[in-house]
N, C-alpha and C positions, 0 to 999 in steps of 0.2 A: 504493499500500500504505500501510496506516495502522499507527501504533505502538500499543502497549498502555499506557495509552490517552489519548486526549485529552479532557478533561472537559468537559461542559458548562457553561454558565452557573451562577452560583451560586442565580439564583432557581429554575431547572429542578431543580437538585440538592435543594435545600430542599422544593420541592414534592414530590419523589419520597420525600424522608425522611417527610415528614408522611403519605403515603399508604403508607408501607413498602413501595415498589415493587421486586418480587423482580427486576425486568429489571437493576437496577444492582448485583446480587451479583457480586462479584468484579471491579467496575469502579470503584467508588468508595466512599469511606469517610468519615466526618464525625468532625471533632475539635471537642470543646465545650470552649471556652476558659475557662468558669466552672468546671468540674471536673477538666480535664485529662486527660479520658477521650476515648478514639475509639471508634467502633461501625461496625458494618454500618448501612446505610440502612433495613435490615428491623428493626433492635431496637425490642422493645416498650418501651424506657424513655420517660421524657417527654421530649417533643420540645424542644430549644433553640429559642431566638430566632435569626432569620437573623444578627443581627450577633454572635452567640456561636459562630457555626459556622466551621470552617476545613475545606476539602475536599482530599482526598488520593488519589492514583490508586494507591497500594498502602499495605499495613500498614507496610512498611518505611520509608515517608516520613512517616507518622505518629509512629511511634517516633523516627525522626531528629528530628523536632520537639518532642520532649518529651511526647508523650500517651502514657497507659497504657491496655492494652487493656480492654476494658469485660468484667466478668465474667457478664453476662447474655446476650449475643449471641456472645461469644468470636470476635472479629474475626480472630483469627490462623488460623483453620482453616475448613474447607470449612462450609457452612450447617449441614450435619446434625449437625457436631459440636458446635455450640451448642445443640443440642435434647438435654436430660438424658433425656427418655421415649425417645427414638430411640437414644440412646447406651444407655442401660440395657437395653432389648429387644435391641438387637443384639449386646451383650455376652452375654446370655442365649442366644440363638440361635445364636452362634458356639460356646458351650460344650457344646451339645447339639442339633447340627445335624439329627439324625434324629427329634427329638421332635415329636408330634403336636399342635400347639399349637391352642387353642381360645379363644374369648372369655372361657370361665370361668377359664382359665389366666391370661389378662390380668387380670382382675378380682382374681384371688387374689393377683396380685402387687400389690395395691393402685393400680391403674391403671385410669382410666376407659377402657372399649373405645372409645367414640366419639372421645375426645381421641387416643388412639393411632392409629385409623384416618385422623383428619384429618392428624396429624403426618406419618405414612408417606406419604399421598397427596402431600403437599406436597414432601417431601424425595426420595422415590424413584419416584412415579408408581404404586405399588400399595400395597394395605394390608398391615400386618405378617403376616396371615394367608396371604396369597398369597406374600408373599417367603418365609415358613416353608416352603410347600408346594414353592417353586422349590428350597429348600436340601434338602429330603428327596429331592426327584427328582435332585439331583445326586449325593446320597450313593448312589442306586440305580444312576445311571449309572456310577458309578465301580466298583461292585461286578461290573456285568455288563462292564464292559472288562477288569476282573482275571479275567474267566472265570465267576464265580459264577452259579449256577443263577437263573433269574428268582425263584423263590420265595425263595430265600435273600436276593438283593437287594432284594426287597421287603419283607422282615422287616427288614434292616439300615436301609431307608430310612425306616422307622417307619410304613408305610401298613398300614391296618387290613384291606386284602383284595387279593388278586392282581390283581382287576379293576380297582380303583381305581389301582394301580401301572399296569397297561397302559393304562387309559385316558388317565392323566396323558401316558405317553410319545406314545400316539397323538395326543393334542390336539398335542403339539410337532412330531412329526415325520411324522404322516399313516399310521403303522402301528405295531404293536405292539412290545414289546421283543425278543420271540423272533425277529421278522423281521432285527432288527438285529444278530443275532449269527450269521446264516447265511454262506456261503461267498461268498469273492471280492466284498466289498463295493468300489463304484467310490470312495466316500467315508466317511471316518472323523469322527466327532465327538467331542471330549471338552471337559473343563472346563479353564479355566485360572484361577486365582485371582490376583486384584489387589488394592491396597489400596483401590480403590473397588468392588469387589465382583466376583463371579463372572463369568465371560466364556464363551461357547462358541465353540469354533473348528472349523471343518469344512474338511478338507484332503484332499488326495490326495499320492501320492508327489512331485508335480511342483510344486503351487502350493496356496495358501490361497483358500477359495472363500467363506467367511463367518467373521466375527470381530463378536460382538455382546455386549453385556452380558445376562445371563441373564434380567433383569427388564424389559427392554425390551418394550414393548406392540408385538405384531406380528411377535415372534421366531416364534411358531408357524408363521404363515403364510410366512414367509421359509424355515424348515425345511422345511416341506410341498412347497415349490416345488423347492428343491433336490433333495429325495428324489423328486419325481416326475421331475424332468429326468435323475435317475441310474437309472430305472427301479426304484427303491424299494431300490436298492442301497446304502443309506447304513448303515454299521455303526458300532460302537463302539471307540474306541482312537485311537492316536496315529501320526503318520508324523514323519519327521524335518523336516518343514515345521512340524507342530505344535510340535516341540521348537524349531526355530529362532525361531517366532514369540513364544514364551512367553520366551526368551532376551531377545530385543529389547524386550519389554514389559517385563521386570525392569528393564532399563538404562533404559529410559525414565521409569519411575515412580521410580527413584532419581536421576532428573535427571543421569544421566550421559550418554545420548546420545538425540538426537531424530531419530536416522536408522534407518529401515526399508528393508531390501532385500530383505525376503522376496518370491518371486514370487507372484504374484496371478492369478487368474482372475476376471473381471469379469463378471456375470450381469445384462446389461442392454442397451437400446437403443444404437445408436451415439451419441445424444445424451447419455444417462446417461453412458456411458462417456468421452464427451468431458469432462464436467463433472467426473468423479471423477479423470481423469488430471489435469486442471488444479488440483483441490485438492491434489495430491501435488506440486506445485510451489510451494506456500506454505511459506516456512520456520519452523521453530519460532520462536516469540517475536514473530509478525507475524499480523496479521488482516486480512481484506478483507471487503466489503460484498457483498450479494448483486448488485447493480448492476455492481459492479467485476468481480466474476467472469463476470458475463455479457459485458461489455466486453472481458475477456481472450479468451474462446472467439470473439469476432467476431459476438456476438448481444445487441447493446446494448440491444433491446426486450425480452429473454426474461429479465429477473429473475425473475419468478414462476417461470417453468418450470425457471430455475436453483435456486431456491429449493427446488422440489419434488425435483428431482435430490439436492440436498444432503440432503434427508431420505430419500430411498430408499438412501442409501448403506448397503450391509450389511457393510462391513470398517471398524469404528470404529476410531479412533485412527491405525491405518495409512493408511488415507485421511481426512484430517483436516478431516472436515466441522466440527468444533468450532471451527475458526480462522475461520468466518464468522459474522459479527456483522451488527445492524441498521444501516440507512444513517446513523442518528444516534449509532452508537457503542454502543448497548445490546446487552446479550446477548439473544438471541432463542432460540427453540425448540430442543430438542435432544433426541432421542429417547430418549437414556440420563437424561435429567434435568438441570434447569438447574445443581443443585448439583455435578454431575459435570462439565459444562462450565466452570464455575467452577474446579474443582479442577484439571482438565487445564491450563488457560489460566495458572493459578499454577506448575504444574510448568514450563511453556514460559517464564514468565518467568525462572525460575532457569536453563533451558537457554541463554537470550539472553544472559545476563550475561556480560561477558569473563571468561575463567579459569575 
């Protein structure tokens, strides 16, 4: 097991700084001795010479060494927190989640739509307009779960037509929202808000079946598979398991506890379930590589298959696939976005601190 984190050689880090390599987000920071400022390796500021760099494995270490945080890349927060375009639009979206945003609205706010598209794809894996549509869908889902008629929920969610609202649900769940309010559902789906964005939880009275960030690519396919397995009997609402999951996530994001004991139902092959159970044995504040994970389950030549299994995990955070990193210690792909992986590891640094 590796600690958070063993830094590569200075030459490797300086090369990563020059190319603004996002793989080192949340893993390495650079202090510039000529300015007394420390930055992310992705900072757009002018690059220092190698002899003027000091390398740190945490912002706390850089602060302790007397460096001040950069005002351009904001190294004390997740990467998206350092992008004023992203932060401005997220604030506007959160203030009016039911608004039907268009590129004309973005331009009217004094922002370039192409710049906004690139910024949101880089940080969240989707465009601002796609994220806004997810937010409207969430508002509609809450209305239906509270018993609102479909047309009322559609209006509250800001969709301009009932068919558009039903189509959005159908793409996620494989059937329209009216079917989700039928009698005796086997599974119930609801949103959980977190500091890193909304998550969708699907549970029954006994266990959690799915927990994913709502902007994860492939979420619709996962929900449709669950719905098909439940014979289409997936409804809107909460169970005691949903409430337990939300309570434990709240404690996790507050860095109060990394323990999750919510019961799970794992939908996958025996090999997938074996990998996911091993992931649950990695304690907060520690990471392992795909190769080490393969060794742990007795399949030392199956690192690639283990990586695919890691990516197929559909119970985020509770099954901590974010604790798996590259063999060289770099952050690797995360379906919820590398910026979220960085933030989750940052939380776990706090959880791992004594006291």
